[in-house]
C-alpha positions in Angstrom: 0.2 -0.2 0.0 2.8 2.2 0.9 4.6 1.5 -2.6 1.1 2.3 -4.5 0.7 6.0 -2.4 4.6 6.3 -3.1 4.5 5.7 -7.0 1.2 8.5 -7.0 3.1 11.2 -5.5 5.7 10.6 -7.9 3.5 10.7 -10.3 2.0 13.5 -9.3 5.5 15.3 -9.2 6.1 14.7 -12.6 2.5 15.5 -14.2 3.4 18.9 -12.4 6.8 19.4 -13.9 6.4 18.6 -17.2 3.1 21.4 -17.0 5.3 24.1 -15.6 6.4 25.9 -18.9 2.4 26.2 -19.8 1.8 27.2 -16.1 4.0 29.6 -16.3 2.7 31.1 -20.3 -0.6 30.7 -18.9 -0.8 32.7 -15.9 -0.8 29.7 -13.5 2.1 31.1 -12.3 1.5 34.8 -11.2 4.2 37.3 -11.7 6.3 38.7 -9.1 7.0 34.9 -7.9 10.2 33.6 -7.6 9.9 31.7 -10.5 12.1 30.9 -13.6 10.7 33.3 -16.7 10.8 31.3 -20.0 12.1 35.2 -21.7 15.5 36.7 -21.6 16.7 39.8 -23.0 19.6 41.3 -24.7 20.0 45.0 -26.2 23.0 46.5 -29.0 22.8 48.7 -31.5 19.1 50.2 -30.3 17.5 47.2 -30.7 16.3 45.6 -27.8 15.3 41.4 -28.6 13.4 39.0 -26.3 14.5 36.0 -26.6 12.0 32.7 -26.0 12.9 29.3 -27.6 9.1 28.4 -27.8 8.0 31.1 -30.2 8.5 31.4 -34.3 11.6 32.7 -34.9 13.0 32.4 -31.3 12.7 36.0 -30.8 11.1 39.7 -30.9 13.0 42.3 -31.9 12.3 46.3 -31.2 13.6 49.3 -32.5 14.4 50.9 -29.1 14.0 53.8 -29.4 13.1 55.1 -32.8 12.1 58.4 -32.1 12.2 61.0 -29.5 8.9 63.5 -30.6 7.6 66.9 -30.6 3.8 68.0 -30.7 2.6 69.6 -33.9 3.7 66.1 -35.5 0.3 65.0 -37.0 0.7 67.5 -40.4 4.4 68.3 -40.3 7.8 67.0 -41.8 9.1 64.0 -39.8 13.0 65.2 -39.7 11.1 68.6 -37.7 9.6 66.1 -35.0 11.6 64.3 -33.8 14.2 64.9 -31.1 17.5 63.8 -31.6 18.8 61.7 -29.0 21.4 58.4 -28.0 20.7 55.5 -25.8 23.6 53.7 -24.0 23.3 50.5 -21.8 24.1 50.8 -18.8 23.9 47.0 -17.5 22.0 43.4 -17.6 21.9 40.9 -14.7 23.9 37.1 -14.9 20.6 35.4 -16.4 19.7 38.5 -18.9 16.7 38.9 -17.2 16.8 43.0 -16.4 18.6 45.5 -18.2 19.0 49.8 -17.9 19.3 51.7 -21.0 19.9 55.1 -20.4 18.3 57.6 -23.4 20.2 61.4 -23.6 18.3 64.0 -25.0 19.7 67.0 -27.2 17.6 69.7 -25.3 19.0 68.0 -21.8 16.1 65.5 -21.0 17.6 61.7 -19.2 15.3 58.8 -19.3 16.1 55.8 -17.2 14.6 52.8 -19.2 14.4 49.7 -16.2 13.3 46.5 -18.8 12.7 42.9 -17.2 11.7 40.0 -18.3 8.5 38.7 -16.5 6.6 35.2 -16.7 4.2 36.7 -19.7 6.5 39.0 -21.4 8.1 42.2 -21.0 7.6 45.0 -18.3 8.7 48.8 -19.0 9.7 51.2 -15.7 10.9 54.7 -17.4 12.0 57.7 -15.5 11.7 61.5 -17.8 13.6 63.8 -16.2 14.5 67.1 -17.7 17.8 68.2 -16.5 18.0 71.4 -18.1 16.9 75.3 -17.2 14.5 75.1 -20.5 11.1 73.3 -21.2 11.5 70.2 -22.9 8.9 69.5 -25.5 9.6 66.0 -25.9 5.8 64.5 -25.9 6.0 61.5 -27.3 8.5 58.1 -28.0 8.1 55.0 -30.3 9.0 51.9 -29.8 9.4 49.9 -32.6 8.6 46.5 -32.9 9.0 43.8 -35.6 6.6 41.3 -36.3 7.1 40.5 -39.7 9.0 36.8 -38.1 6.2 35.9 -35.6 3.2 36.3 -37.9 4.7 34.3 -41.0 5.2 37.2 -43.0 8.9 38.4 -43.1 10.8 39.3 -46.3 12.4 35.8 -46.1 8.5 34.4 -47.3 6.9 37.2 -49.0 7.6 40.4 -50.9 4.5 42.2 -49.7 5.5 44.7 -46.9 1.6 44.4 -45.0 0.5 41.1 -45.3 1.6 40.8 -41.6 -2.2 43.2 -41.2 -4.2 40.5 -41.6 -2.8 38.6 -38.2 -2.5 42.3 -36.3 -5.1 43.8 -34.6 -6.6 46.0 -32.3 -9.7 46.7 -30.2 -11.3 49.6 -31.6 -14.8 48.8 -30.4 -16.7 47.9 -27.0 -17.4 44.3 -27.9 -13.7 43.6 -26.5 -13.6 41.1 -29.2 -10.3 41.7 -31.7 -10.6 44.0 -34.7 -7.8 42.5 -37.4 -6.5 45.4 -40.0 -7.2 47.2 -42.1 -10.8 47.5 -39.7 -13.4 49.5 -40.4 -13.4 52.9 -41.0 -9.9 52.6 -42.4 -8.1 55.8 -43.7 -6.1 56.2 -46.4 -5.1 60.3 -46.3 -1.9 61.8 -44.6 1.2 63.7 -45.2 2.9 60.6 -45.5 1.0 56.8 -46.8 0.3 54.3 -45.8 0.2 53.1 -42.0 -2.9 53.4 -39.7 -2.8 55.8 -36.9 -5.5 55.1 -33.5 -5.3 58.6 -31.5 -6.9 58.5 -28.1 -9.3 60.9 -27.0 -7.5 62.2 -24.2 -4.0 63.5 -27.1 -4.9 66.2 -29.2 -5.1 64.8 -32.4 -3.1 67.7 -34.3 -0.2 65.7 -32.0 0.1 61.8 -34.1 2.1 60.2 -36.5 2.2 62.1 -39.5 1.0 59.2 -41.4 -3.3 58.0 -42.4 -5.2 59.0 -39.2 -8.1 56.6 -38.1 -11.4 58.5 -37.3 -12.3 56.7 -34.2 -10.2 56.7 -30.7 -9.1 53.2 -29.9 -11.9 51.5 -27.3 -8.5 49.7 -25.7 -4.7 51.3 -25.5 -3.6 47.3 -26.5 -2.0 46.4 -30.5 -1.0 43.2 -31.8 -0.7 40.4 -33.4 -1.3 36.4 -33.5 1.6 34.3 -34.9 2.3 31.8 -37.9 1.6 29.0 -36.0 -1.6 30.3 -34.4 -0.5 29.5 -31.1 0.7 32.8 -29.6 -0.2 36.2 -29.3 1.9 39.3 -29.6 0.0 42.5 -28.2 1.5 46.1 -27.2 0.3 48.7 -24.2 1.8 51.4 -21.6 0.3 54.0 -19.7 0.5 56.6 -20.1 0.5 56.5 -24.3 0.4 58.5 -27.6 -1.3 56.9 -30.1 -1.4 53.1 -31.0 0.2 52.5 -34.4 0.5 50.1 -37.7 4.0 50.7 -39.3 5.4 50.8 -43.0 8.0 48.3 -41.4 6.3 45.2 -40.8 5.7 46.8 -37.5 3.6 47.7 -35.0 3.4 50.4 -32.5 2.3 50.9 -29.1 4.0 54.8 -28.5 4.4 56.2 -25.3 3.9 59.7 -23.8 5.6 61.6 -21.5 3.9 65.1 -23.2 6.3 67.7 -22.4 8.5 67.9 -19.1 9.0 71.3 -16.7 13.1 71.8 -15.4 13.5 69.7 -13.1 10.6 68.1 -13.2 10.0 64.2 -14.0 7.5 61.4 -15.3 7.2 58.1 -14.7 6.3 55.9 -17.5 5.2 52.0 -17.6 4.6 49.9 -20.1 3.8 45.8 -21.1 5.0 43.5 -23.8 2.9 40.2 -23.5 4.2 37.0 -25.6 0.9 34.8 -24.5 -0.8 31.5 -25.5 -3.8 32.7 -27.9 -6.8 33.3 -25.6 -8.0 36.7 -25.8 -9.8 36.9 -22.9 -6.9 36.2 -20.7 -5.1 38.3 -23.0 -7.7 41.2 -21.6 -7.4 39.9 -18.3 -3.5 40.8 -17.9 -4.2 43.9 -19.8 -6.8 44.9 -17.1 -4.5 44.2 -14.2 -1.8 45.8 -15.6 -3.4 49.3 -17.1 -7.1 49.2 -14.7 -7.5 53.2 -15.6 -7.5 52.5 -19.6 -9.5 49.7 -19.6 -12.1 51.7 -17.5 
């Protein structure tokens, strides 16, 4: 009888060990617990790389950061919107799960980034500080996430640079079902074309990317795509956020908002990249947990 009990215990322990990666990815193991994340990080030549052996291509690359921007950008030449900056790697820990970056803007602003691999993707904590003596016009910034390989629509597969759109989504309507692109009321008019920008209600429509601007504000500040094999969801969100953007280099953006900085002023910004199993209700539950103000 004792032998049978021991066999049952050993069997239960083995089943738990085998299911552990699934528990991590489905959120049964809570972020912040002392468990090993399946993700690792790297940053080189302004590219942030998220590694995971289970996703198509094994990695997600983000141009981090593409640009810091002035307001009044919707109908202005792009080169007059961008504020020059340089980013350097401050540190990365031994297991490559936490890295720190510092961006130095030409106008005196310093932005410190703490980026961490967590159980369901990556978290961002930023502090933007104006070290100069003048008001900073840094109102928003662009992390540019490349999704071609992840969606199976990379340049090695197709010459159609916009094939990834069919796997890309936002939450445009109150029904909170994913709206795949191109969505209803798709705009084709802008200073530069193609592309699509969704401007939330709290941001002036004169201050976003100079690409075609969708007439409606998004219902949620979440944008993402479905993986090539249909097993994964990739999604991005920031608080505060400036815009959602379907770009022109097989990319998707959730661009974060700074809103300008007075001399000596600091602001905190936070963001998430989710890499989770294909379960939209579970993704929305994570989003509501992390960004309760947006979800309301």
